[in-house]
N, C-alpha and C positions, 0 to 999 in steps of 0.2 A: 504494500500500500504506500502511496506517495506521502510526502510530508504534508502536514496540515496547512491549509491556507491561513494567512494572518489577516487581521482586521484592516490594516493599511493597504494590503494587496487588494482586498475586496473593494474597499472604498475607491481606490484609484481606478479599478476596472469599471465600476459602475458609473463613476463620474465621466469616463470616456464614452460609455454607452448612452448616457442620458439623452443627448440630442437626437439620436437616431434609433433608440430602442424600439419605439412603436412601429416604425417602418420595417426594421429588420426582423423583429421577433413577433410582432402583433399577430400576423396571420398564422405563423408557424405554431404558436402556442395557444391559439384561440380555442380549440376544442378542449384542451386540458383546463383552461381557465373556466370555460362554460360548465364543464363537468364538475369542477370543484365547487362552483357557486351553486349548481343544482343540488349537490350533495349537502352542502351547508344549509340551504333553504329547506330541503326536505327534512333535515333533522330538526330545524327550528319550528316547522309547521306553519300553517296558514296565518297564525297570529304574529309570526315573526319572532326574532330573538336578537341577541347581541353577538356580533361576530367580530373577531380580531383577525385582520389580514396582515400577516407578517411578510415583509418583503413586498409591500404594495407598489413599490417602484414609481412609475409615472402615473399610477392610478388608472391604468387602462381597463381594469376590471370593474371599477366602482360604479359606472352607470348601469351595469348589468344586474346588480342586486335589486331585488324588490324593495320598494320604499318602506315596506313594513318592518324591514330589518334595520337595526342600528349598527353602523360600521365604524370601527376604529382602524386606521391604517398606519402601519409603522414601517420604517426602512432605515438602513444605516447610511443611505446616500442622500445628502441634502440636495444635490442637483436634481436627482430623480423626484424628490418630494416637491420641489418647486413646480414641476410640471403637474404633479398630482393635485396640488392646491389650485392651480389654474383650471384643471378639469372639474373640480368640485364646484368652482364658481361658474364656469361655462355651462354646466348641466344643472345648476341649482340643486345640488345633491344635499338637501336639508337633513337626510338621514345619516350623513357622515358626521359623526360626533367629533372626531379629531384626526388630524394627520400629524405625525410626530417623528422626529429623528430619534431612533432608539435601537439599542443593541438587542438582538433577538434572544441572546443568552441571559440578559438582565432586563426583563420587562418591568418598566416602572408603572405597574398597575397592580391593584390589590388581588389577593387570592380569590378564586371562585367568581371572577368578574364576567366570564363569557360563556355562552352556550356552545360556541364553536371557535376553534382556532384554525384558520386556513393559511397554509404556507405553500405557495406555488413556486417551484423551481428555486427553493431556498436551502433545503437541509443539506445538500451537497456543497453549498457555497458558504458555510459557516465554519469557523475554526474548531468548534467543539459540538458536533451534532447531538450527542447524548445529553450534554448539559443543557443545550438549547431545548430539546424535547422535554426535559425535566421542567423547565420554566413554562413551556406550553401547558404541561399538565397542571402546574401550580395555579395558573390563572383560569382553568376550566371549572365550571360548575360540576357537581358530582355526576350528573348524567350527560356531560358534554362529550364532544368528539374532536379529535385532531384529524384534519384532512390535509394530506400532502399530495402534490403532483411533482414527480421528480424522475430523472433518469437514474436507473440502477445499473451497476456494473454487470457485465456478462460473467457467467460462471466459468465458461470455457469457450474454446473454439476461436474462429477468426475474429469475432467482435471483441473478445477479450484482448487479443494481441493488438488489434487496432487501437483500443482504448488506452492501452499501456503506452503505445507510441504517440498517441495524440495528447497524452496527459500534460506535457509541458506547455503546449499551446492553450489547452483548456484552462490551465491555471492563470494564464495571462488574461483570459476572458472572465475569470472570477468564479470558476466552478471546477469540481473534481469529477472526471468521468468514470472512475473505477470504483465508486462507492458500492459496497456489497449489501444485498438484501438482508444478510445475516446480522448486520449491525442494527437494523431496525427491529427485527424480531427479537434480538437479544435485549435491546432496550425495553421493548414492550413487556417481555417476561419479567424483567427486573422491576419495572415501574408499575406493574399491576394492570396493564392494558391488554386488550385482545385485538387481533386484526379482524375488523369487520369485513373488509373488502380489499382486494388488490386487482385492479383492472388495467389492461394495457391501453395506452393513449397514443395518438398520432404525435409526430410522424412515424409511421411504420412500426408502431408498437414499441419504440425505444424508450418511452416514458411510461410511468405508472401512476394511476390514482390510487392512493392508499388511505384507508380510513381506520382510525384507532378509537376504541371506546374503553371506558373503565370497566374492569371486571365487577 
């Protein structure tokens, strides 16, 4: 496994991506974003709930949430969040309670504050994924869900070889391509969570929607 990403490396990468992120990745990750929003809203039910989106970035997903849900968006990248705030104003998203610069590993919110934590394309781009997931669990209500969309490393074969070769470039982009599924299941077993669902996501099934719920 490659060396862990550090916070400075991640911030620099996403500051570079901020001006063009929506154009480059908007369509590529659209189905994963939509699937995670649907999963979050299904959990909250028709009356809505409180959802924390970690790694909200430019806020590209915010207009897609039903207005019955209250949304808090956080990200480590201030340049990304400037675009998210502009989007909130442009679309008059009165259900967005806050947009804030925050470290995903140290969420400055009280315990048990959210019905769902959504993290799209985040968990392989943080220095300490297990500690980050621990803080997601801390801010969840007892019946809450953690919903991730992420690339998971191949177990074997050509894709594994490719990911290992691609790893230095991926790190410059701010993410780690060789992240194994076993790290997530290991965390879940230790933290008292169960895997509710793992579903392949486009493009070409290289990403997964993963839902965790408390035992």
